[in-house]
C-alpha beads as a LAMMPS data file, in Angstrom:
LAMMPS data file: protein, C-alpha beads

79 atoms
78 bonds

1 atom types
1 bond types

-500.0 500.0 xlo xhi
-500.0 500.0 ylo yhi
-500.0 500.0 zlo zhi

Masses

1 110.0

Atoms # bond

1 1 1 16.950 -1.742 -11.285
2 1 1 19.914 -4.108 -10.754
3 1 1 19.768 -7.257 -8.400
4 1 1 20.180 -6.617 -5.100
5 1 1 18.946 -3.040 -4.479
6 1 1 16.336 -2.438 -2.494
7 1 1 13.563 0.230 -2.176
8 1 1 12.910 1.385 1.627
9 1 1 8.980 1.894 1.009
10 1 1 8.878 2.188 5.266
11 1 1 11.009 5.897 4.410
12 1 1 8.655 6.211 0.996
13 1 1 5.940 6.140 2.870
14 1 1 7.422 8.716 5.427
15 1 1 7.227 10.734 2.777
16 1 1 3.742 10.734 1.027
17 1 1 2.223 7.540 1.026
18 1 1 -0.095 7.269 -1.881
19 1 1 3.533 8.136 -3.845
20 1 1 4.865 4.949 -2.423
21 1 1 2.176 2.908 -4.104
22 1 1 2.164 3.833 -6.835
23 1 1 6.058 3.918 -7.338
24 1 1 5.164 -0.115 -5.867
25 1 1 2.456 -0.336 -8.999
26 1 1 4.938 1.207 -11.479
27 1 1 7.698 -1.543 -10.502
28 1 1 6.274 -4.021 -10.756
29 1 1 4.476 -3.666 -13.691
30 1 1 7.452 -3.200 -15.519
31 1 1 8.698 -6.608 -14.249
32 1 1 5.950 -7.795 -15.629
33 1 1 2.897 -8.218 -12.190
34 1 1 5.979 -10.299 -10.651
35 1 1 4.750 -9.622 -6.773
36 1 1 7.513 -11.681 -4.864
37 1 1 9.741 -9.167 -6.848
38 1 1 8.274 -6.755 -5.865
39 1 1 7.867 -7.252 -2.392
40 1 1 12.096 -7.758 -2.414
41 1 1 12.852 -4.151 -4.232
42 1 1 10.793 -2.777 -1.615
43 1 1 11.497 -4.768 0.982
44 1 1 8.059 -5.528 2.511
45 1 1 5.745 -8.911 2.770
46 1 1 4.334 -9.986 -0.782
47 1 1 1.016 -9.459 1.625
48 1 1 1.607 -5.916 0.958
49 1 1 2.296 -5.564 -2.578
50 1 1 -1.593 -7.237 -2.885
51 1 1 -3.235 -4.798 -0.187
52 1 1 -1.938 -1.543 -3.199
53 1 1 -3.349 -3.443 -4.999
54 1 1 -6.436 -3.790 -3.636
55 1 1 -6.426 0.300 -2.620
56 1 1 -5.876 0.249 -6.421
57 1 1 -8.235 -2.111 -7.450
58 1 1 -10.522 0.460 -5.046
59 1 1 -9.902 3.412 -6.511
60 1 1 -8.653 5.170 -3.930
61 1 1 -4.136 4.764 -3.366
62 1 1 -4.951 7.379 0.190
63 1 1 -4.342 6.560 3.478
64 1 1 -7.015 5.464 5.186
65 1 1 -8.195 7.221 8.343
66 1 1 -6.395 7.306 11.604
67 1 1 -9.647 7.722 13.083
68 1 1 -11.418 5.054 15.612
69 1 1 -14.854 4.090 13.952
70 1 1 -17.488 4.493 16.692
71 1 1 -20.000 1.305 16.667
72 1 1 -22.965 2.176 17.398
73 1 1 -25.238 0.073 19.572
74 1 1 -29.034 -0.830 18.989
75 1 1 -31.268 1.709 19.711
76 1 1 -28.271 4.544 20.129
77 1 1 -28.683 7.610 18.303
78 1 1 -25.543 9.911 16.824
79 1 1 -26.159 13.184 18.243

Bonds

1 1 1 2
2 1 2 3
3 1 3 4
4 1 4 5
5 1 5 6
6 1 6 7
7 1 7 8
8 1 8 9
9 1 9 10
10 1 10 11
11 1 11 12
12 1 12 13
13 1 13 14
14 1 14 15
15 1 15 16
16 1 16 17
17 1 17 18
18 1 18 19
19 1 19 20
20 1 20 21
21 1 21 22
22 1 22 23
23 1 23 24
24 1 24 25
25 1 25 26
26 1 26 27
27 1 27 28
28 1 28 29
29 1 29 30
30 1 30 31
31 1 31 32
32 1 32 33
33 1 33 34
34 1 34 35
35 1 35 36
36 1 36 37
37 1 37 38
38 1 38 39
39 1 39 40
40 1 40 41
41 1 41 42
42 1 42 43
43 1 43 44
44 1 44 45
45 1 45 46
46 1 46 47
47 1 47 48
48 1 48 49
49 1 49 50
50 1 50 51
51 1 51 52
52 1 52 53
53 1 53 54
54 1 54 55
55 1 55 56
56 1 56 57
57 1 57 58
58 1 58 59
59 1 59 60
60 1 60 61
61 1 61 62
62 1 62 63
63 1 63 64
64 1 64 65
65 1 65 66
66 1 66 67
67 1 67 68
68 1 68 69
69 1 69 70
70 1 70 71
71 1 71 72
72 1 72 73
73 1 73 74
74 1 74 75
75 1 75 76
76 1 76 77
77 1 77 78
78 1 78 79
């Protein structure tokens, strides 16, 4: 990729979040693991790249459910 070129990560995520993450990981590998360069090219913070690496390490690049997590208080049962 030529210097100054950018890939809109947010647009890629709208199409397919898992593929967007795979694209970031592929680019990261192609630049020798340079997280700053990868973040710059995709227009995201480095923390986003680190989050993608964490998802890769967990073995699941899919989005998490958007459903709210239910917290059950002490003594409550699931019906």
